[in-house]
N, C-alpha and C positions, 0 to 999 in steps of 0.2 A: 109472779116473777116478772122484773124489769130487764128489759133487752139490753139496756145501755151498760149494764153493769158486767165486770169481767167474770171470768170462769172462776176466778179464785175466791171471789165475793160470793158468788152462788154456793160454793162448795162449803165454804164458812157458813153461810146461813142454814146448811143442812148439818153442821157438826163435823165436817171433815176437816182435819188439821192440813192446812196448807202452808208451805215454808213462805216467808214473807218474800223471798228472793225470788220466787217462781213468778217469772214474766214471760211472754215470749220475746226474743230478741231478734230485731230486726238489724241486719247488717247493711250498710250503704258505703260502697267502695269511695275512697277518699283520693284515689290518685288516677289519673288517666293517663294512659299511654299515649303517644304520639308517634306517628310514622313520618315526620317531617324531619329530615336530616338538620343537623347543624350546618349552618354557612360556614365555608371553608374559604380562604384566599390563598392563592399561590402566587407569590412574587418571585419572578427569576432575577437572580443576581448575577452579574458577570463574576467569575471568579477573578481572583487578585494573583498576581505572580510577584514572585520577587527573585531577583538575580543576586547569587551568593557573591559577596565582595572577599576580597583577600583578608585574613583575619577573623572572618565570621565563623561562628559555629551555631548548630542548631539551636543549643540552649540561649546562646546571645540573641538570635532572631527570636525565639520564642519569648524571652524577656523584653526586647524591644518591641514587640508588637501586642505582648500581654496574650499570648496564646499558650495552649496546652502543647507540651513538647512530643508527648505521645500521639496526640491527634495529629500534629506537623508531620510526624513520622509516617504514620498511618497513610494517610491521604497521598503522601509522595513515596508510597512503598519502600522507605527506607530502613533498613535492619540495623544498621551500625551507624549511631549518630556521629562517630568520630571520623566516618568516610563520606564527607561532602566537600566538594572541590570549587574553589573560586571560578566563577562564569556559570556554574550549573544554577539551572532556574527551578525554582519550587514554587508549589501552589498555596497558598496561605487559607486557612480554614475560612469559609464564609461566616460573617457576622451572623449572630441570632437575632440582635436587638436588646440583648438582655445586657443591661448594664450594671455592674455590681457597684452597691451603694456602701460606704464604710459607715459605721455606727457613729452617730454623733458626740463629738467631744464637749458640747456645750453643757456646763454644768447646770442642774436643776437650781432655781433660785430657792 
């Protein structure tokens, strides 16, 4: 008997039927977990304030500064957007750094 042959070959030599798929399987992990946290950067941005002028509305202010009106109301605790007065100072939401880009209108050749 040859020691380098696998058990399946030895059994076949003795007339024992062995399935061709029978082989010991070795499982090697392919992923490694890391305990190093991802780096984060916190940047402080001064809040921006706006003084409401005569004739201004929250809708007009949100359009002027390209802001979400609901967020503008939320950070200033405004429940009725029609109840803002000239001279009131409101805080504008901090920019997130995201710039919306419109799809290209250039036609393909």
